[in-house]
C-alpha positions in Angstrom: -22.1 223.5 102.9 -20.3 220.5 105.1 -22.9 217.8 103.5 -22.6 219.4 100.2 -18.7 219.6 100.1 -18.5 215.8 101.2 -21.1 214.9 98.5 -18.0 216.5 96.2 -15.2 214.3 98.2 -17.4 211.0 97.5 -18.5 211.7 94.2 -22.5 212.4 93.3 -24.5 213.0 90.0 -25.2 216.5 89.6 -29.0 215.8 89.7 -28.7 215.5 92.9 -27.7 219.1 93.9 -30.4 222.2 94.5 -30.3 225.3 92.7 -27.9 226.4 95.4 -25.5 223.5 95.6 -25.9 223.0 91.6 -24.2 226.9 91.6 -21.2 226.1 93.9 -20.8 223.2 92.3 -20.4 224.9 89.0 -18.0 227.9 90.6 -16.0 224.9 91.6 -15.9 223.1 87.9 -14.3 226.6 86.9 -11.8 226.5 89.4 -10.9 223.5 88.0 -10.9 222.2 90.9 -14.1 220.2 90.1 -14.1 217.6 87.7 -17.7 217.4 85.2 -17.3 213.6 84.9 -20.3 210.9 85.4 -20.3 211.4 88.6 -19.2 215.5 90.3 -15.8 214.6 92.1 -13.7 216.5 93.7 -10.0 216.2 92.3 -8.2 213.3 94.8 -5.6 215.8 95.6 -7.8 218.5 97.5 -9.0 218.6 101.3 -11.7 219.7 102.7 -12.1 220.6 106.2 -12.0 224.1 108.6 -9.1 226.5 108.8 -8.1 227.3 112.4 -6.3 230.2 113.7 -4.2 229.5 116.8 -5.2 233.3 117.2 -6.0 236.7 115.3 -3.4 239.4 113.8 -4.3 242.3 113.0 -6.8 243.0 109.9 -5.4 242.6 106.5 -2.3 240.7 108.0 -1.8 237.0 106.9 -2.3 234.2 109.7 -0.9 231.0 109.6 -2.6 227.6 110.8 -4.1 224.5 110.2 -6.8 222.8 108.9 -8.7 220.4 109.9 -10.2 218.1 107.6 -13.9 217.3 107.5 -12.9 213.5 107.0 -13.2 211.4 110.3 -9.9 209.6 109.6 -7.8 212.7 108.5 -4.7 214.3 109.9 -4.3 217.9 110.9 -2.7 220.1 107.9 0.1 222.7 108.7 -1.3 225.7 106.4 2.1 228.8 106.3 0.3 232.5 106.4 1.4 232.2 102.6 -0.9 229.3 102.0 -3.9 230.6 103.6 -5.7 232.7 100.7 -6.7 234.9 103.6 -9.1 232.5 105.6 -10.1 233.6 108.4 -10.7 231.3 111.8 -13.0 228.2 110.7 -13.5 228.9 107.2 -15.4 226.1 105.9 -12.2 225.7 102.8 -10.5 223.3 100.0 -7.2 222.9 100.2 -4.2 221.3 98.2 -1.8 218.7 100.0 1.7 219.8 99.6 3.2 216.5 101.0 5.8 218.0 104.2 6.6 221.3 105.8 8.3 221.7 109.1 8.2 218.0 109.5 4.8 218.0 109.4 2.1 217.3 106.7 1.2 220.7 104.7 -1.2 222.1 102.6 -2.5 224.9 100.3 -5.6 226.8 100.9 -7.3 227.3 97.2 -11.0 228.2 97.8 -12.6 229.6 100.7 -16.4 227.6 100.5 -18.2 229.6 103.1 -17.1 232.0 105.6 -17.2 231.5 109.0 -20.4 232.0 110.9 -18.3 232.6 114.2 -18.2 236.0 115.9 -14.6 237.7 117.2 -14.4 237.4 120.9 -13.1 241.1 122.1 -13.2 243.3 125.5 -13.0 247.1 126.2 -9.8 247.9 127.8 -8.9 251.7 128.5 -5.4 252.6 128.8 -4.2 256.1 129.3 -7.3 257.6 128.0 -8.1 255.5 125.1 -9.8 252.7 125.0 -8.1 249.5 123.2 -10.5 246.6 122.0 -8.7 243.3 122.9 -8.7 239.9 121.3 -10.0 237.3 124.1 -7.9 234.9 123.5 -5.1 236.4 123.0 -5.6 239.7 124.8 -3.6 241.3 121.2 -4.6 244.6 120.3 -7.7 244.2 117.2 -7.8 247.1 114.9 -10.8 246.9 113.1 -12.4 249.9 112.3 -14.0 250.5 116.0 -14.1 254.5 116.3 -13.1 256.1 119.7 -16.3 256.9 120.1 -18.4 254.0 120.2 -16.2 252.6 122.5 -15.4 255.0 125.0 -19.0 254.9 125.5 -18.7 251.1 126.2 -17.9 250.2 130.4 -13.9 249.3 130.6 -14.1 245.1 130.6 -17.0 245.3 128.1 -17.2 242.1 126.2 -18.4 242.4 122.4 -19.1 239.5 119.7 -17.8 241.2 116.7 -19.1 240.1 112.8 -16.0 238.8 111.4 -17.1 239.7 107.8 -18.0 243.6 108.3 -16.2 244.3 111.6 -19.0 245.8 113.5 -20.0 245.7 116.8 -22.9 242.6 116.4 -23.6 242.4 120.4 -23.2 243.3 123.7 -22.1 240.3 125.9 -22.0 241.6 129.2 -18.8 242.7 131.1 -15.8 240.3 132.4 -16.5 240.7 136.3 -19.8 239.2 135.7 -20.0 235.4 136.0 -23.2 235.4 133.4 -20.8 236.6 130.6 -18.9 233.4 130.4 -21.6 231.5 128.8 -22.7 234.4 126.1 -18.4 233.9 125.4 -18.1 230.5 124.8 -21.4 230.1 122.9 -21.0 233.3 121.1 -17.9 232.0 120.1 -19.3 228.9 117.9 -22.6 230.9 117.4 -24.7 228.7 119.0 -27.7 230.0 121.0 -30.0 228.9 124.0 -33.2 229.8 122.8 -34.8 228.4 119.2 -37.0 229.6 116.6 -40.6 230.7 116.9 -41.4 228.0 113.6 -39.4 225.4 115.7 -41.4 226.2 118.7 -44.7 226.2 116.4 -43.4 222.8 115.2 -42.8 221.4 118.3 -45.7 222.6 120.2 -48.5 220.6 117.3 -47.4 216.8 119.0 -49.7 218.4 121.4 -48.0 217.8 125.1 -49.5 213.9 125.4 -49.1 210.7 124.1 -52.8 209.0 123.2 -52.0 205.6 123.2 -55.3 204.5 121.6 -53.8 206.5 117.6 -50.9 203.8 117.7 -52.7 200.8 117.2 -49.5 198.7 115.1 -47.5 199.4 118.0 -46.2 197.0 120.7 -48.2 198.0 124.5 -45.4 197.4 126.4 -46.9 199.6 129.4 -48.3 197.2 131.5 -44.3 196.3 131.8 -42.7 198.2 135.4 -40.5 200.2 133.1 -37.9 202.7 135.1 -35.5 205.6 134.6 -32.6 206.0 136.4 -30.6 209.1 135.5 -29.0 212.1 137.4 -30.8 213.9 140.0 -30.6 217.1 138.7 -31.7 215.3 134.8 -34.7 217.4 132.8 -34.4 214.8 129.5 -34.8 210.8 130.1 -33.6 208.7 127.3 -33.9 205.5 128.2 -35.8 203.2 130.4 -35.0 199.8 131.4 -37.3 196.5 132.5 -36.0 192.5 132.8 -37.6 189.5 133.6 -35.7 187.6 135.3 -37.3 184.7 134.7 -37.4 184.4 130.6 -33.6 186.1 130.9 -35.3 189.2 129.0 -34.0 192.4 129.3 -35.9 195.4 127.6 -34.5 198.1 126.6 -36.6 201.5 125.7 -35.7 204.6 124.1 -37.6 207.6 123.1 -38.5 207.8 120.0 -37.8 210.8 118.3 -38.2 210.3 115.3 -41.2 209.4 115.6 -41.8 213.6 116.0 -38.9 215.7 113.9 -39.7 214.8 110.5 -36.0 214.7 108.7 -37.1 217.7 106.3 -38.8 219.8 109.3 -37.1 222.9 110.7 -36.4 221.4 113.9 -34.1 218.6 112.3 -32.4 221.3 110.4 -31.4 222.6 113.7 -30.7 219.5 115.4 -28.3 218.5 112.8 -26.5 222.1 113.1 -26.3 221.3 116.6 -25.0 218.3 116.6 -25.3 217.3 120.4 -26.9 219.3 123.2 -24.4 221.1 125.4 -24.0 221.0 129.2 -22.7 223.7 131.6 -22.6 223.5 134.7 -25.7 224.8 136.0 -27.4 224.8 132.9 -28.2 222.6 129.5 -28.6 224.4 126.0 -30.3 221.5 124.3 -30.8 220.0 120.6 -34.2 219.9 120.5 -36.6 222.6 122.0 -37.6 221.5 125.4 -41.3 220.9 124.5 -40.0 217.9 123.1 -36.3 217.0 124.6 -38.2 217.9 128.4 -42.1 216.5 127.6 -42.6 214.7 125.1 -40.1 212.7 123.7 -38.7 212.9 127.6 -39.8 209.3 128.7 -40.9 210.7 132.2 -43.5 208.2 135.0 -46.7 207.9 135.5 -47.6 208.8 131.4 -47.5 206.9 128.2 -44.9 207.8 126.0 -44.0 206.4 122.2 -40.1 204.1 122.4 -38.4 202.8 120.3 -37.5 199.3 122.1 -34.8 196.4 122.3 -36.2 192.8 123.6 -32.6 191.4 124.2 -32.7 187.4 125.2 -29.6 186.3 126.9 -28.2 182.5 127.5 -26.8 181.3 130.3 -23.1 181.9 128.9 -24.4 185.9 129.2 -24.2 185.8 125.2 -27.5 187.5 123.0 -29.2 184.9 121.7 -32.1 186.7 120.3 -32.7 190.6 120.2 -35.7 192.0 118.4 -36.1 195.6 117.8 -39.6 197.2 117.3 -41.5 200.5 118.0 -43.6 200.8 121.3 -45.6 202.4 123.4 -44.6 202.9 127.3 -45.2 204.0 130.7 -42.2 203.9 133.2 -43.3 203.3 136.8 -40.9 205.0 138.4 -38.2 207.8 138.0 -34.8 206.6 140.3 -31.8 208.6 140.8 -28.4 207.0 140.8 -27.6 207.6 144.1 -31.1 205.7 145.0 -30.3 202.5 143.4 -27.0 202.3 145.2 -29.0 202.5 148.3 -31.7 200.4 147.8 -29.3 197.9 146.6 -27.2 198.4 149.4 -30.5 197.2 150.9 -31.6 200.7 152.3 -35.3 201.3 153.5 -37.6 200.4 150.7 -41.5 201.1 149.9 -43.7 198.9 148.5 -43.7 200.1 144.4 -39.4 199.8 145.3 -39.4 196.2 146.8 -41.6 195.7 143.3 -38.7 196.8 141.7 -36.4 195.7 143.6 -37.6 191.7 142.5 -36.0 191.9 139.5 -33.6 195.1 139.6 -31.4 192.6 142.3 -30.6 190.0 139.8 -30.2 191.9 137.1 -27.4 193.4 139.3 -26.2 190.1 139.4 -26.5 189.7 135.5 -25.0 192.7 134.9 -21.8 192.6 137.1 -21.1 189.3 135.7 -21.6 191.0 131.8 -18.9 193.0 133.1 -16.5 191.3 134.0 -16.6 189.0 130.6 -16.6 192.2 128.5 -13.6 193.7 130.5 -11.4 190.4 129.2 -11.7 192.5 125.9 -12.4 196.1 127.0 -10.9 198.1 129.4 -12.2 200.4 132.2 -10.3 203.5 132.6 -10.1 205.2 136.7 -11.5 208.8 135.2 -14.1 210.1 137.4 -16.1 213.6 135.6 -15.5 217.1 137.6 -18.8 218.0 138.1 -18.8 221.8 139.3 -21.1 222.8 141.6 -21.8 227.2 141.0 -24.0 229.2 144.0 -27.1 231.7 142.5 -24.3 234.0 141.0 -22.7 231.8 139.0 -19.6 231.7 141.1 -18.1 228.4 141.8 -18.5 226.8 145.1 -16.8 223.3 144.8 -15.6 220.9 142.3 -17.1 216.9 142.9 -15.7 213.9 141.6 -18.0 212.0 140.0 -18.1 207.8 141.7 -18.9 205.1 139.0 -21.0 203.1 141.6 -23.3 200.0 141.1 -26.1 202.2 139.6 -23.9 203.9 136.6 -22.6 200.2 135.9 -25.8 198.6 135.8 -27.5 201.3 132.9 -23.9 201.5 131.1 -24.1 197.8 130.5 -27.7 197.5 129.2 -26.9 200.8 126.9 -23.9 198.7 125.4 -26.1 195.6 125.2 -29.0 197.6 122.5 -25.9 199.7 120.9 -24.4 196.2 120.1 -27.3 194.7 119.1 -28.2 198.2 116.6 -25.1 197.7 115.2 -26.2 193.8 114.4 -28.7 195.3 111.7 -26.5 197.4 108.9 -22.7 196.8 107.2 -22.9 200.6 106.4 -24.4 203.4 108.2 -23.3 205.6 111.3 -21.0 203.4 113.9 -19.2 204.4 117.0 -15.6 203.5 116.2 -11.9 203.2 118.3 -8.9 202.9 117.1 -6.2 201.3 118.5 -3.3 203.0 119.3 -0.1 203.3 116.8 3.0 201.4 118.1 4.7 204.7 118.4 2.0 205.7 121.1 2.3 202.3 122.7 6.1 202.8 123.2 5.8 206.6 123.6 3.8 205.4 126.7 5.9 202.9 128.5 8.7 205.8 128.0 6.6 208.1 129.9 5.5 205.2 132.6 8.9 204.1 133.3 9.4 207.7 134.2 7.1 207.4 137.1 8.6 203.9 138.2 6.1 202.2 136.6 8.0 199.6 134.2 6.3 197.2 131.9 7.3 195.5 128.4 5.0 195.1 125.7 3.2 191.7 125.3 2.0 189.6 122.9 -1.0 192.4 122.6 -1.8 195.9 122.7 -4.8 194.4 125.0 -2.5 192.3 127.2 0.4 195.9 127.5 -2.6 197.7 128.8 -4.0 195.4 131.3 -0.1 194.8 132.4 0.3 198.3 132.7 -2.9 198.7 134.9 -2.1 195.8 137.0 1.2 197.6 138.0 -0.6 200.7 138.6 -2.7 199.5 140.8 0.0 197.8 142.8 1.8 200.7 143.4 -1.3 202.7 144.4 -1.2 204.9 141.1 -4.3 203.7 139.2 -6.1 206.6 138.5 -2.9 208.6 137.3 -1.7 205.7 135.2 -5.6 205.7 133.7 -5.3 209.7 132.8 -1.9 208.7 131.5 -3.6 205.8 129.1 -6.0 207.9 128.1 -4.6 210.9 126.8 -2.2 208.4 124.8 -5.3 206.5 122.9 -6.9 207.8 120.3 -10.7 209.9 120.1 -13.4 208.1 119.5 -15.3 209.4 116.4 -18.7 208.6 114.4 -18.0 206.8 110.8 -19.7 204.9 108.0 -18.4 202.0 107.6 -17.2 199.5 110.1 -13.5 200.0 111.8 -14.6 198.5 115.6 -14.8 199.6 118.9 -10.9 199.4 120.3 -11.5 200.7 124.2 -14.7 199.1 124.5 -13.7 195.3 123.1 -16.7 195.7 120.5 -16.3 194.2 117.0 -19.7 196.6 116.1 -20.8 199.4 117.9 -23.1 202.1 117.3 -24.8 205.1 119.0 -28.4 204.0 119.9 -29.5 204.8 123.3 -29.5 209.0 123.1 -31.6 210.9 120.1 -32.8 213.5 122.9 -29.2 214.5 123.2 -27.0 213.2 119.7 -28.3 213.4 116.5 -26.3 210.7 115.5 -28.6 208.6 117.8 -31.3 210.0 116.1 -30.4 209.2 112.3 -29.6 205.8 113.2 -33.0 205.7 114.4 -34.4 206.5 111.3 -32.1 204.0 109.3 -32.9 201.3 111.6 -36.8 201.7 110.8 -36.0 201.7 107.4 -34.5 198.3 107.2 -37.4 196.8 109.8 -39.8 198.5 107.2 -38.1 197.0 104.2 -38.5 200.1 103.2 -35.2 199.8 100.7 -35.7 203.1 98.8 -35.5 205.5 102.2 -32.8 202.7 103.2 -30.8 204.0 100.3 -31.7 207.9 100.7 -30.7 207.9 105.0 -27.4 206.0 103.6 -26.4 207.8 101.0 -26.9 211.5 103.7 -25.1 209.2 106.5 -21.3 208.5 104.3 -21.2 212.8 104.3 -22.9 213.4 108.3 -20.8 211.2 109.9 -17.3 213.4 109.9 -19.7 216.3 110.5 -21.6 214.7 114.3 -17.3 214.0 114.8 -16.2 217.6 114.3 -19.7 218.9 116.1 -18.9 216.9 118.9 -15.3 218.5 119.6 -17.2 221.7 119.5 -19.4 220.8 121.7 -16.7 219.3 123.9 -14.9 222.9 123.7 -18.0 225.0 124.9 -17.5 222.6 128.0 -14.7 222.6 128.1 -14.0 226.7 127.7 -16.9 227.4 129.7 -14.6 225.4 132.9 -11.4 226.8 132.0 -13.3 230.8 132.7 -15.2 229.3 135.9 -12.0 227.8 137.2 -10.5 231.4 136.6 -13.2 233.7 138.3 -12.6 230.9 141.0 -8.8 231.7 141.4 -8.8 235.2 141.0 -9.4 235.4 144.6 -7.4 233.7 146.1 -4.0 234.9 144.9 -1.4 232.9 146.8 -3.4 229.9 147.8 -1.1 226.6 147.5 -2.5 223.9 145.6 -1.6 220.2 144.4 -1.8 218.9 140.5 0.3 217.3 138.0 2.4 218.0 135.6 0.8 216.8 131.9 2.9 219.2 129.8 6.9 220.0 131.0 8.4 223.2 130.1 10.9 223.1 126.9 12.0 225.6 124.2 10.1 228.5 125.5 6.9 226.8 126.9 5.1 227.2 129.7 4.7 223.9 131.9 1.0 223.0 132.3 -0.6 221.1 135.2 -3.8 219.9 135.9 -4.8 220.6 140.0 -6.5 217.6 141.5 -5.8 218.8 145.1 -9.4 217.8 146.8 -10.3 221.3 147.4 -10.3 222.4 143.7 -10.0 219.3 140.9 -9.5 219.5 137.4 -8.3 223.3 137.1 -5.3 223.6 134.6 -3.0 226.5 135.3 0.2 227.3 133.9 3.5 227.5 135.2 6.1 230.2 133.5 9.9 228.5 132.4 12.6 229.1 135.1 15.2 227.2 136.1 13.1 224.9 138.7 10.2 224.0 136.3 12.4 223.0 133.3 13.5 220.4 135.6 10.3 219.3 136.4 9.0 215.6 134.3 6.0 215.2 133.1 2.8 213.0 135.1 5.3 214.4 138.3 3.2 215.7 141.0 4.0 219.3 142.0 2.6 221.7 144.7 2.0 225.4 143.3 0.3 228.7 144.7 -1.4 231.1 142.5 0.4 234.0 141.0 -2.7 235.2 138.6 -5.9 234.7 136.9 -6.7 236.6 133.9 -10.3 236.3 133.2 -10.1 237.3 129.6 -8.0 234.8 128.5 -9.2 232.0 131.3 -5.3 231.8 132.3 -3.8 230.2 135.5 -0.6 231.7 136.2 1.7 229.8 139.4 4.7 229.5 141.4 6.1 226.6 142.6 5.4 226.1 145.7 
């Protein structure tokens, strides 16, 4: 449905619609929202997007919210209660722009195109011999007609997924006291599952579980080259493999050829397009593709033949790619490494015979990568924003947090992938770009003001890039580089997927795309298909793929945001469980939102004991005096397992 509405925003001939799509188009014509011109196109003042509500009220009551447009460049629109058409949270809607209300752009919903498949997540709470059903986000009572007899038969704290349309219990997810329920909560909220249908698994198994090189005589045979993979120690899917020939200054970047196995009209592709991305939780991954492909046949495992889509990149003495070539290949990775082991080897650790053979080309590659990185950072940026990983025990309780360090092994793989992504972007003018806009002048001015409040005083330079460089230089001199980098990241716009190119500000690239992770990103899989049509001179297929990408890129951006929410919400729930058994504990953190206008102050804990935990400080005389980005010590007052909200007091 999202793809159809994207078609109608752009304009499409009626002959391109199937029966189901034509039925909706006819309904929109009757509603006078769609003109039957030579091209079917929605009126120019209409917005297609997802209606989002900050909280769920009792059934029958209208609720204000906001509209998140499907357009990747679109801003959010305020939707007042009287303008919501009684839409529900995450319904796909068509709205009409109303100009400005309450100081922000507003819209009125005029058509509900598709009701949300998302379920209401609630829990049972026994109170005064009665059982009430509370919304898990707000703890507000839900009056949706479920009988007391039904609720009382359940355990106190039972978590339910409720069908929005019927108001009936769709699934009992578990109980709040059990950490295992957290995964079920975050996945059910976005209607995601950690399983594939029988048809999808059958389709995956139809390809077998090994590659017979003799069946692919038209592919370039690279099995004699000593490719390696470098991944986290717990990785199960290996998208990329590299080899460097120092004598010719040639880098090979081989990427799993997922498109060779996933038919664009098959059941696996339908599901992959719906998921958009793999989801990575602290204890498991929920793949975009069936594990028979993602962790086996597509994965570039060592010592077995694998199909790859490979770049051959030849660099000159000035570190420019003077020649690049993209082709289908067969490779055989000789060794699977993890980042820590590569760091050890490059620092002189004891190496076996196979390690020494790899080091003959890996050490020259390291030298090349360091120089490439220095050159790239003259236009792009390097932000100190280490990933916080959560380590769980066998019962899924949080044991500790680990701040990941960026080492030479991470930089080596990153720079190789950046080279391949940039080369891929040179093949097309329209398609699927990974873009990132420069910050607006107003955002930069606000950032400079916030920085001055913590003693980092910098004036605007001639360019935005020079201004950010000056900020980072001053922050490093004052010993607050990591804190200031977090502020910089929050001030920048988010990267997105777009059909046309606007460049990538953060990386400093004029053209950039995502080519290197087709196992876990649908954008990369779609791009592989486009590139194969281009290098194969198949103009008919290229035209079809481009048409699909024009409406697909904003949807992929929205799915990326959704996956990020799933991962963040799971982490919040794990933190809340950890905090619930440590009431009174004192921790240190950074204020990211001040306690203003009745709101609580929001603090991110960066104490070595527990990093990345978000806590809330209720408004009081002392907390109102806290400044944004200031440091503070707080003690845990409460941790609510349903809402995953942790409340603190000043220590």
